[in-house]
C-alpha positions in Angstrom: 117.2 106.9 63.9 120.1 105.2 65.4 121.4 101.8 66.4 121.6 100.4 69.9 124.5 98.4 71.2 123.2 95.2 69.5 123.0 97.0 66.1 119.3 97.0 66.1 117.5 100.1 64.9 115.8 102.3 67.6 113.6 105.3 67.2 114.1 108.6 68.9 111.1 110.5 70.2 111.7 113.2 67.6 111.8 110.8 64.7 108.7 109.0 66.0 106.6 112.2 66.3 107.9 113.4 62.8 107.1 110.2 61.1 103.6 110.0 62.7 102.8 113.5 61.7 103.9 112.7 58.1 101.9 109.5 58.0 98.8 111.3 59.3 99.2 113.9 56.6 99.5 111.5 53.7 96.4 109.5 54.0 94.6 108.8 50.7 91.4 106.9 49.9 92.9 103.4 49.3 92.8 100.5 51.7 90.6 100.5 54.8 93.6 101.0 57.2 94.3 104.5 55.8 90.7 105.8 55.6 91.4 108.4 58.3 92.3 109.0 61.9 90.4 106.6 64.2 88.2 105.3 61.2 87.1 101.7 61.2 84.9 100.6 58.4 81.6 99.2 60.0 81.9 95.9 58.0 85.4 95.2 59.2 86.9 93.9 62.4 88.7 96.0 64.9 92.4 95.4 64.8 93.8 95.7 68.4 97.5 95.9 69.5 98.4 95.3 73.1 101.0 97.4 74.9 101.8 95.3 78.0 100.4 91.8 77.4 101.4 89.9 80.6 99.2 89.6 83.7 96.2 92.0 83.5 97.2 93.1 80.0 96.9 89.5 78.8 93.5 89.2 80.5 92.4 92.4 78.9 93.2 91.1 75.4 91.5 87.8 76.2 88.3 89.7 77.0 88.5 91.8 73.7 89.0 88.6 71.8 85.7 87.2 72.8 84.1 89.5 70.3 84.0 88.1 66.7 84.6 91.6 65.6 88.2 91.7 67.0 91.5 90.7 65.7 94.6 90.8 67.9 97.3 91.8 65.4 100.3 93.0 67.5 101.7 92.4 70.8 104.3 94.5 72.8 106.0 93.6 76.0 109.4 94.3 77.6 109.5 90.9 79.3 109.3 87.7 77.3 108.4 85.8 80.3 105.3 87.7 81.1 104.2 87.8 77.4 104.5 84.1 76.9 100.9 83.3 77.4 99.6 86.0 75.2 102.0 85.1 72.5 100.8 81.5 72.6 97.1 82.6 72.7 97.6 85.0 69.7 100.4 83.3 67.5 99.6 85.3 64.4 100.1 88.6 66.1 103.5 90.2 65.6 105.6 90.7 68.7 107.6 93.6 69.8 109.5 94.8 72.8 109.3 98.6 72.2 105.8 100.1 71.7 107.3 102.9 69.7 108.7 100.6 67.2 105.5 98.7 67.1 103.5 101.7 66.4 105.8 102.9 63.8 105.8 99.6 61.9 102.1 98.6 62.5 100.4 102.1 62.2 98.7 100.9 59.0 97.5 97.6 60.5 96.0 98.6 63.8 92.9 100.6 64.7 93.1 100.5 68.5 95.5 99.8 71.4 95.0 98.3 74.8 97.5 99.7 77.3 98.3 97.6 80.5 101.8 98.6 81.4 103.0 99.6 84.9 101.5 103.1 85.7 104.4 105.2 84.7 104.2 104.0 81.1 100.5 104.6 80.7 100.6 108.3 79.5 103.4 108.1 77.0 102.0 104.8 75.5 98.5 106.0 75.3 99.4 109.5 73.8 101.6 107.9 71.3 98.8 105.7 70.0 96.2 108.5 70.2 98.5 110.8 68.1 98.3 108.2 65.4 94.5 108.2 65.5 94.3 104.9 67.4 91.4 104.3 69.8 92.7 103.5 73.3 91.7 101.4 76.3 94.1 102.2 79.2 94.1 100.4 82.5 93.5 102.2 85.7 94.8 104.5 87.1 94.7 106.4 83.8 98.1 108.1 84.6 101.0 108.2 87.0 100.9 111.8 87.8 98.3 114.6 87.8 99.8 116.5 84.8 99.5 113.4 82.7 95.8 112.9 83.6 95.0 116.5 82.5 96.9 115.9 79.3 95.2 112.7 78.4 91.8 114.2 78.9 92.7 117.1 76.6 94.2 114.8 74.0 91.1 112.7 73.7 89.3 115.7 72.4 92.1 116.8 70.1 92.8 113.5 68.4 89.0 112.4 68.4 89.4 108.8 69.2 87.3 106.5 71.4 88.6 106.1 74.9 88.0 103.9 78.0 89.7 103.6 81.3 89.9 100.1 82.6 87.7 100.5 85.7 85.2 97.8 84.6 82.8 98.7 87.6 81.8 101.8 85.6 79.8 99.6 83.3 78.2 97.5 86.1 74.4 97.5 86.8 75.2 98.1 90.5 76.5 101.5 90.0 73.6 102.5 87.8 71.1 101.2 90.3 72.8 103.2 93.0 72.6 106.3 90.8 68.9 105.8 90.2 68.4 105.5 94.0 70.3 108.7 94.7 68.5 110.6 91.8 65.2 109.5 93.2 66.1 111.3 96.5 66.3 108.1 98.6 69.5 109.3 100.4 68.6 112.9 100.7 71.7 115.3 100.5 74.8 113.6 100.8 77.5 115.3 102.9 80.2 112.8 103.7 81.5 109.6 101.9 84.0 106.9 103.4 85.8 104.8 101.0 88.1 102.0 102.1 90.2 99.0 100.8 92.3 96.2 102.1 95.1 97.2 99.9 98.1 97.2 99.7 98.5 93.3 99.4 102.1 93.9 98.3 105.0 95.1 100.3 105.1 98.8 101.3 107.0 101.1 103.7 110.3 99.4 103.0 113.8 100.6 102.5 114.9 101.2 98.9 116.2 97.9 97.4 119.9 97.7 97.1 122.5 95.2 95.7 123.6 94.1 92.3 121.6 91.7 90.2 122.0 90.7 86.6 119.1 91.7 84.3 117.3 88.5 83.1 118.0 87.8 79.4 114.2 87.9 78.6 113.8 91.4 80.1 114.7 94.8 78.6 115.1 96.7 81.8 115.8 100.1 80.1 112.5 99.9 78.2 110.8 98.7 81.4 112.0 102.0 83.1 110.9 104.1 80.3 110.6 107.7 81.5 111.6 106.9 85.0 115.0 107.9 86.3 117.6 105.1 85.6 118.2 102.7 88.5 119.8 99.4 88.6 117.7 96.3 88.1 116.4 94.7 91.3 114.0 91.7 91.3 112.0 93.3 94.1 110.2 95.5 91.6 108.9 92.9 89.2 106.5 91.5 88.3 104.0 93.1 90.6 105.5 94.9 93.6 106.3 98.0 91.5 103.0 99.2 92.6 104.5 100.2 95.9 107.2 102.4 94.6 106.5 105.9 93.6 108.8 106.0 90.5 106.5 103.4 88.9 103.3 102.9 90.7 100.6 104.7 92.6 100.1 102.5 95.7 96.9 101.4 97.2 95.1 104.5 95.9 96.1 104.0 92.3 95.3 100.3 92.5 91.8 100.4 94.0 90.5 104.0 94.2 89.5 103.9 90.6 87.2 101.0 91.4 86.0 102.1 94.9 85.7 105.8 94.4 84.0 105.5 91.0 80.4 105.4 92.4 81.1 108.5 94.4 82.0 110.4 91.1 79.0 109.0 89.2 76.5 109.8 91.8 77.5 113.1 93.3 78.0 116.5 91.7 81.7 116.9 92.2 84.8 117.0 90.0 87.9 118.6 91.6 88.7 118.9 95.4 89.7 122.2 96.8 91.8 120.8 99.7 93.4 117.5 100.8 95.1 116.3 103.9 96.4 112.9 104.9 97.6 110.9 107.9 100.0 108.0 107.6 101.4 105.8 110.4 105.0 106.2 111.7 107.4 103.5 110.6 110.2 102.4 112.9 113.5 100.9 111.7 115.1 97.8 113.4 117.2 100.1 115.6 114.1 101.6 117.1 114.4 104.9 115.2 111.7 106.6 113.1 112.3 105.4 109.5 111.6 107.4 106.4 111.2 105.7 103.1 110.6 108.5 100.5 110.9 106.1 97.5 107.9 104.2 98.4 104.3 104.4 99.8 103.3 103.9 103.4 101.7 100.7 104.8 98.4 102.5 105.4 97.0 105.9 105.0 93.8 108.2 105.6 93.1 110.8 102.9 90.5 113.6 103.4 89.3 115.5 100.3 86.9 118.4 100.3 84.8 118.9 97.1 82.5 121.8 96.4 79.4 120.7 94.9 79.0 121.7 91.2 75.4 122.9 92.0 76.7 125.3 94.6 74.8 123.6 97.5 77.8 123.3 99.8 80.6 120.8 100.1 81.0 117.1 100.1 83.7 115.4 102.1 85.3 112.2 101.1 87.5 110.2 103.3 89.8 107.4 101.9 91.3 104.7 104.0 93.6 101.9 103.1 95.9 99.4 104.7 93.0 97.7 106.4 91.8 100.8 108.2 87.9 101.1 108.3 85.5 103.9 109.2 83.2 103.3 112.2 80.5 100.7 111.6 77.3 102.5 111.1 74.6 101.9 113.8 72.1 101.0 111.1 74.2 97.9 110.1 72.6 94.9 111.6 74.7 92.0 113.2 75.8 89.6 110.5 75.4 92.1 107.7 78.8 92.6 105.9 80.4 96.0 106.0 81.3 96.3 102.3 83.0 93.5 100.4 86.4 91.6 100.6 88.2 94.5 98.6 86.6 97.3 100.4 83.5 99.5 100.0 82.0 102.9 100.1 79.5 104.4 102.6 77.4 107.4 101.6 76.0 109.5 104.5 72.8 111.2 103.4 70.3 113.3 105.3 67.6 110.7 104.8 69.6 107.5 104.9 72.8 105.9 104.3 73.9 103.7 101.3 76.5 101.0 101.3 78.2 99.7 98.1 80.9 97.1 97.4 83.9 97.4 95.1 82.9 98.2 91.5 79.6 99.8 92.9 78.2 96.2 93.4 75.3 95.4 95.7 74.1 99.0 96.6 71.8 98.9 99.7 70.2 101.4 101.9 70.9 101.3 105.6 69.0 100.2 107.6 68.5 97.2 105.2 64.7 97.3 106.0 64.5 100.3 103.7 65.2 98.0 100.8 61.8 96.7 101.1 60.3 99.8 99.8 59.5 100.3 96.2 62.8 100.9 94.2 62.9 103.6 91.5 62.3 102.4 87.9 65.2 101.8 85.8 66.0 104.9 83.7 69.7 104.6 83.0 70.9 102.3 80.1 72.7 99.2 81.1 75.9 97.8 79.5 74.9 94.1 79.0 78.0 93.5 76.7 80.4 94.7 79.5 83.1 97.3 79.8 85.5 95.7 77.2 83.1 95.0 74.4 81.4 98.3 74.9 84.6 99.9 73.9 85.1 97.6 71.0 81.6 98.4 69.7 82.2 102.1 70.2 85.5 102.0 68.3 83.8 100.2 65.4 80.9 102.8 65.4 83.5 105.6 65.3 84.3 108.7 67.3 81.2 110.6 68.5 78.7 107.9 67.5 78.7 105.8 70.6 79.5 106.2 74.3 81.8 104.5 76.7 81.4 104.3 80.5 84.8 105.8 81.3 86.0 108.1 78.5 88.9 110.2 79.3 87.0 113.3 79.8 85.5 111.5 82.8 88.5 109.4 83.7 90.9 112.2 83.6 89.5 114.5 86.3 88.6 111.3 88.4 92.1 110.3 88.2 93.3 113.7 89.2 91.5 113.4 92.5 93.1 110.0 93.1 96.5 111.3 92.5 95.9 114.3 94.6 95.6 112.0 97.4 99.2 110.6 96.6 100.5 114.2 96.3 99.5 114.6 100.0 101.1 111.3 101.0 104.4 112.2 99.2 104.3 115.6 100.8 103.9 114.2 104.3 107.6 113.9 105.2 108.9 117.0 103.3 110.9 119.1 105.9 111.5 122.7 106.0 114.9 123.6 107.5 115.3 125.8 110.5 111.5 125.8 111.2 110.5 127.3 114.4 108.0 124.5 115.3 107.2 120.9 114.4 104.1 122.1 112.7 106.1 124.5 110.6 108.8 121.9 110.0 106.4 119.6 108.3 103.8 121.8 106.4 102.7 118.8 104.4 101.0 117.6 107.4 98.4 120.3 107.3 95.5 120.9 105.0 96.9 121.5 101.5 94.8 123.8 99.4 94.3 122.7 95.7 93.7 125.1 92.8 92.4 122.9 90.1 92.5 125.6 87.3 96.1 126.3 88.0 96.9 122.7 88.8 98.9 123.5 92.0 98.9 123.6 95.8 98.8 127.2 96.8 99.9 127.0 100.5 103.0 124.7 100.2 104.9 125.1 97.1 107.2 122.1 97.7 104.2 119.8 97.3 103.9 120.9 93.6 106.9 118.8 92.6 104.6 115.9 92.8 102.1 117.3 90.2 104.3 116.4 87.2 107.1 113.9 87.3 110.6 114.3 85.9 111.1 112.3 82.8 114.3 110.8 81.2 115.5 112.2 78.0 113.8 110.6 75.0 110.7 110.0 77.0 109.2 113.5 77.2 105.7 114.6 76.5 106.5 117.9 74.7 105.6 116.5 71.3 101.9 116.1 72.4 101.4 119.8 73.3 
């Protein structure tokens, strides 16, 4: 342990892991809070700590607190401005700026953590809580890079805690109805799926921000950066536009694919793709030259993913479109019928019929809509009337292995990998090979990239593999979780 410039104690990663291990090994049968890793006595309330409690994080805590079984006992946020509403709503909860300090000091008082930070903090915060035996609810996308997604899926099994990714549509009635329709054979064999969104609704395809700005007194900029490479503070990144910068966010894919692609993964027998290719629009600078903005995501993209069916019956192709791009309107869609919802949708192309669903899997309907007049299959899948948030709360109280959640990490991890493989293709798009003989050879990232899921790597363009696992700042590594 050392002191920062203000004389306050700060915890190194090594000290944190060491203390966590000692604490885990010294549990004895005394108070409820030390009964064991992930244990919550059935008669007790679930004590939840929030990591990232402004914006969506504050909304998540509000949802959890609707259950009489929940206590919000600790809050953590690097920005006093963003956390103000949650601190006012939960005045008895202790407040911290560094989640590592919070977990160290409150590990005996908390049973579970809600993580809703910028994407690049998800993995380290989630793993730190899991290692202490705390159940975790982590916002989508589950992680910032592919390596982290695989690590979290493995960690959930190792630490035996209840997990849930924050893609609330996974608990909706709509996606279950769609699954029942598919399983009843109403679509036939699905060979192609189109998924699209209106995102981004924040600035993308911009030059990297420059200029000097004073860090607001309410913000701990160094903690906000966390594992990301140190850069000077710029107001363009906060509080929301970080999503468009690859050091912190995951762009339109990370924001919406976990909602819009979720029905695809729940209905179809797929897990990891074998190939990915993308197309992004050319951006022009003010002087009329082609512009490259390697630090951010494009204004729009088309991603093509090829999945082998797990039952061995061929492949399924998935096409993702963002930035307002749309697939061709199906002939079966009648005039006046909406093509998806305001945030986007998914279109399944089957051998018998087509199915259209809105974001979160809502409003599944066969095309043409006249097919919906036929008898629908009986309900066979259990619904989640309590909703995504309280489902997780109840599962935490029941204990690991005694109740299910809709998006546990063994599902959310592989699903997130697919989302982030799309971003790997986007970031590989502009990588150049010096002295290439042709334009095609000069930009190999613009061809189909072949993905080996077992080895977690692109096999035909090695430079693309730099995007599988992000570099991390000293003190923010994940080695302690291996």
